C-alpha positions in Angstrom: 8.1 1.5 18.5 5.3 -0.3 21.4 2.0 1.2 22.1 1.2 0.5 25.9 -1.6 3.0 27.5 -3.9 3.5 29.5 -6.7 1.1 29.9 -8.4 3.8 31.7 -8.0 6.8 29.1 -10.8 7.8 26.7 -9.8 6.1 22.5 -11.1 6.3 19.1 -10.9 3.6 16.6 -11.8 3.9 12.5 -12.9 1.3 11.1 -12.5 1.0 7.4 -15.4 -1.8 5.8 -15.0 -4.3 2.5 -18.9 -3.3 2.8 -20.1 -5.3 -0.4 -18.7 -8.3 1.5 -21.0 -9.6 3.6 -18.6 -11.3 5.9 -16.3 -7.9 6.3 -19.7 -6.4 7.8 -20.8 -8.9 9.9 -17.1 -9.1 11.8 -16.6 -5.5 11.5 -19.9 -4.9 13.7 -19.1 -7.4 15.9 -15.5 -5.8 16.2 -16.9 -2.7 16.9 -19.2 -3.8 19.6 -16.0 -5.5 21.8 -14.4 -2.0 21.0 -17.7 0.2 22.2 -18.0 -1.9 25.4 -14.4 -1.8 26.1 -14.8 1.8 26.3 -13.9 2.7 23.1 -15.2 5.6 20.6 -15.9 3.4 17.1 -16.0 6.0 14.3 -17.5 4.7 10.6 -17.3 6.2 7.7 -20.5 7.3 6.8 -21.5 5.5 3.2 -20.7 2.3 5.4 -22.8 3.4 8.7 -25.9 2.1 7.0 -24.1 -1.1 5.8 -22.5 -2.0 9.3 -25.8 -0.9 12.6 -23.5 0.2 15.2 -26.1 2.6 16.3 -23.3 3.5 19.6 -21.3 4.7 16.3 -20.1 7.9 15.2 -20.4 9.0 11.2 -17.3 10.6 9.9 -16.9 11.7 6.5 -13.7 13.2 4.0 -9.8 13.2 4.1 -9.9 14.2 7.7 -11.9 10.6 8.7 -8.8 9.5 11.0 -8.1 12.6 12.5 -8.1 12.0 16.5 -8.3 8.8 16.5 -5.7 5.6 17.9 -5.7 3.1 15.5 -7.4 2.3 12.4 -9.2 -0.9 11.6 -9.5 -1.7 7.6 -11.7 -5.1 7.2 -11.1 -6.8 3.6 -8.2 -7.1 1.6 -5.4 -5.5 0.0 -7.5 -3.2 -1.9 -9.3 -1.9 1.8 -5.9 -1.5 3.8 -4.7 0.9 0.9 -8.1 3.0 0.5 -7.5 2.9 4.7 -3.7 3.9 4.8 -5.3 6.9 2.5 -7.2 8.3 6.0 -4.4 7.3 8.7 -1.7 8.1 7.3 -1.6 12.2 7.4 -2.7 12.1 10.9 0.2 9.2 11.6 -2.3 6.6 12.5 -1.3 3.3 13.2 -3.6 1.2 10.8 -4.2 -2.2 11.5 -5.5 -4.7 8.2 -8.2 -7.4 9.5 -7.4 -9.8 5.9 -11.0 -11.2 5.0 -9.9 -11.1 1.1 -7.4 -14.1 -0.9 -3.7 -12.8 -0.3 -4.2 -10.1 1.4 -0.4 -9.0 2.1 -0.2 -6.2 3.5 -2.7 -7.6 6.3 -1.1 -8.3 9.8 -4.5 -10.1 11.6 -6.3 -13.2 10.2 -10.4 -13.9 11.2 -9.2 -16.2 13.4 -6.7 -13.7 15.6 -9.6 -11.1 16.0 -10.0 -12.0 19.5 -6.9 -11.7 20.5 -6.0 -8.5 17.9 -9.4 -7.0 20.2 -7.7 -7.9 23.4 -4.4 -6.2 22.1 -5.9 -2.7 21.0 -8.1 -2.1 23.9 -5.0 -3.3 26.1 -2.3 -1.2 23.7 -0.2 -4.2 23.0 1.3 -3.8 20.0 3.6 -3.0 18.4 4.0 -0.1 15.3 5.9 -0.7 12.2 6.8 2.8 10.3 6.2 1.6 6.4 8.4 4.3 3.3 6.0 5.4 0.9 6.7 7.6 -2.1 6.0 10.4 -3.8 5.3 11.4 -6.9 5.0 15.0 -9.1 4.0 14.7 -12.2 4.4 17.9 -14.9 4.6 19.0 -18.8 5.5 22.6 -20.3 6.5 23.1 -16.3 2.8 22.8 -15.4 1.9 20.6 -13.0 -0.3 17.7 -14.2 -0.5 15.7 -10.8 1.0 15.3 -7.4 0.5 12.2 -5.3 1.6 9.7 -3.5 2.0 5.6 -2.8 2.9 2.8 -0.3 2.9 0.0 -2.5 4.4 1.4 -6.3 4.1 4.0 -8.4 3.6 3.4 -12.4 3.6 4.3 -15.8 2.1 2.4 -18.4 0.2 2.8 -21.7 -3.0 3.8 -21.7 -3.7 2.1 -25.0 -2.7 -1.2 -26.4 -1.6 -0.1 -29.9 1.3 0.6 -29.3 4.7 0.8 -27.3 5.7 3.3 -24.9 9.1 5.4 -25.0 10.3 6.0 -21.9 14.3 8.0 -20.6 14.3 7.3 -16.7 16.7 9.2 -15.3 18.0 8.2 -11.5 19.3 11.6 -9.4 19.7 13.7 -12.7 21.8 11.3 -14.7 20.4 9.3 -17.6 20.2 5.9 -17.0 18.2 4.2 -19.8 15.6 4.1 -22.5 12.7 1.6 -22.8 10.0 1.0 -25.3 8.3 -0.9 -22.7 4.9 -0.8 -21.6 5.3 0.7 -18.3 8.0 1.4 -16.0 6.8 0.7 -12.0 8.2 2.6 -9.4 7.7 0.6 -5.5 8.8 0.5 -2.0 9.7 -2.5 -0.4 6.2 -3.0 0.8 4.8 -2.9 -2.6 7.9 -5.5 -4.3 5.0 -8.4 -3.4 3.1 -6.8 -5.7 3.0 -5.9 -9.0 6.3 -4.9 -8.9 7.1 -8.4 -7.8 4.6 -9.8 -10.7 6.8 -7.9 -12.9 9.9 -9.4 -11.7 10.9 -7.6 -9.6 13.0 -8.7 -6.5 11.5 -9.5 -3.1 12.6 -6.8 -0.2 12.1 -6.8 3.8 10.5 -3.8 4.6 12.9 -3.5 7.1 15.0 -2.5 4.0 14.9 1.5 2.8 14.7 1.5 -1.3 12.7 2.4 -4.2 12.9 -0.7 -6.7 12.8 0.5 -10.5 11.4 -2.4 -12.0 10.8 -2.4 -16.4 7.5 -4.2 -17.2 8.0 -6.1 -21.1 10.5 -3.8 -22.1 12.4 -4.3 -25.9 15.8 -3.4 -24.4 18.9 -6.0 -23.5 19.7 -4.2 -20.5 15.8 -4.5 -18.8 16.7 -5.9 -15.5 15.1 -4.7 -12.3 16.6 -1.6 -9.6 16.9 -1.6 -6.3 18.1 2.3 -5.0 18.8 4.3 -2.6 15.8 5.7 -0.3 17.7 8.7 -1.4 17.8 8.8 -4.6 15.2 10.9 -6.9 13.8 9.1 -10.6 12.8 10.8 -13.0 10.6 8.9 -16.2 10.1 11.1 -19.4 7.6 10.3 -22.0 9.5 11.4 -24.8 8.0 12.1 -27.8 9.2 10.0 -30.3 9.1 7.8 -32.3 5.6 7.8 -32.3 3.6 10.2 -29.4 2.2 7.8 -26.7 -0.5 8.4 -24.0 -0.2 7.1 -20.7 -1.7 6.4 -17.2 0.0 7.8 -14.0 -0.8 5.6 -11.0 -0.3 5.9 -7.6 -1.3 2.3 -5.7 -4.2 1.8 -8.8 -6.0 4.1 -6.6 -5.0 7.5 -8.5 -4.5 7.4 -11.9 -3.8 10.2 -13.9 -3.6 11.0 -17.5 0.3 11.2 -19.0 0.2 12.9 -22.5 4.0 12.9 -24.5 6.4 15.6 -22.8 4.8 14.7 -18.9 7.4 14.3 -17.1 7.3 12.1 -14.1 9.2 12.8 -11.0 9.8 9.7 -7.7 11.2 10.2 -4.9 10.6 9.1 -1.0 8.2 10.3 0.6 7.6 12.7 3.5 5.3 10.7 6.0 5.8 6.8 6.3 2.4 4.8 6.7 2.2 3.2 10.7 1.4 -0.3 10.3 -0.3 -2.4 13.4 1.5 -5.4 14.5 0.7 -7.4 16.8 2.4 -10.5 16.9 5.3 -11.9 17.0 6.2 -13.0 13.2 8.8 -12.9 10.9 8.9 -11.6 7.3 9.8 -15.3 6.6 7.3 -16.3 7.8 4.8 -14.3 6.6 6.6 -14.3 2.9 6.1 -18.1 3.2 2.7 -18.2 4.4 1.0 -15.7 1.8 3.2 -17.3 -1.2 2.2 -21.0 0.3 6.0 -21.6 -0.8 7.7 -25.4 -0.2 9.7 -25.3 2.2 10.9 -28.6 1.8 11.9 -27.7 -1.3 10.2 -27.9 -5.1 12.3 -31.6 -5.0 10.4 -32.8 -2.1 10.5 -36.9 -2.2 13.3 -36.3 -4.0 17.1 -36.8 -3.6 18.3 -34.1 -0.9 
C-alpha cells in the first residue's frame, strides 16, 4: 500500500517516546520541530509533554490518543513500539518505529536515517504493511477472566517457580497434546523473532500468515514448535491435576492477567492488524542478517568452502 499524499493538506502525527532515555527525547523533539515546520500538527502524550518541550504540540491522552492522526512515530526500542501499537491499532493509523534501543527488530528506521525519514513522511512516499495480530479470551467456570490482543505473542506461563504447569492444548477443537512445562507461546510471524525464537521456535517471514505454537521447557517426548494455519483456533487449558498451579497470561509482556487452574485460554487471529510503515526497500532477509548480525560468509569463515 502506497501512502502518497497531497503535500498541501493539513496532517497530524502522534509521537510516542521513551522519555527516560534523554537521546530519545532529544531526537523526538527535533523530529517534532521538523514536522511542525512542514505543516504537521504534532500530538504528544500528555505524560511526555514536559520532557519533549515542544510548545506547538497538542497534548493527548488515553486510548483515543491516535484518533485522527495520519501517522504514529515511536522513538525507542521494541517496548516503545508495542506501546505505540496499542494506540495506533484501533484507528488503523500507520506506525513507524525509530530504533533507539538495542536490537529493535520492530523498528524500521535507525538514528542515521532520520533526515530521510522525515522527508519521506512529509512527502508521503512510504508504504504500509499490515501485520497480523492475535486475539485472546480467557474464561473460567463460564466467567470471562480476560480479553486482549497481541502483536508479537500471547503466553501462558507458570506464575511461581515451584512446580511446572500442566497444560492441555487443542487446535481447531481437537486435542493435540498435554504438556508438563513452564508454559507455551502463541506467536505471530512478527513475533517469531521475539520470545518464540528464544523458546526454540522458527523464524517466519512476516508475509507468511500463520500462528506459531511453541512449548517452553516441556517435559514431553513431543515438544516441537508447530506452525498452524492463520484460521486455526488454539485452546490452552490449565488443568487441575496432578497439582494445581496458577499461571500468568501475558500479551506482548504488557498486559498480564492471573489465570487459575481450570482457566481456558482461546487464541485466534486478531480482528485488527497493526499497520507498519516501511520507508526503504529492504527485504526481510536483509533485516534478519542486520539485526541478528548473522555471518553471511559462513560460520567456518577462513576454512574450506
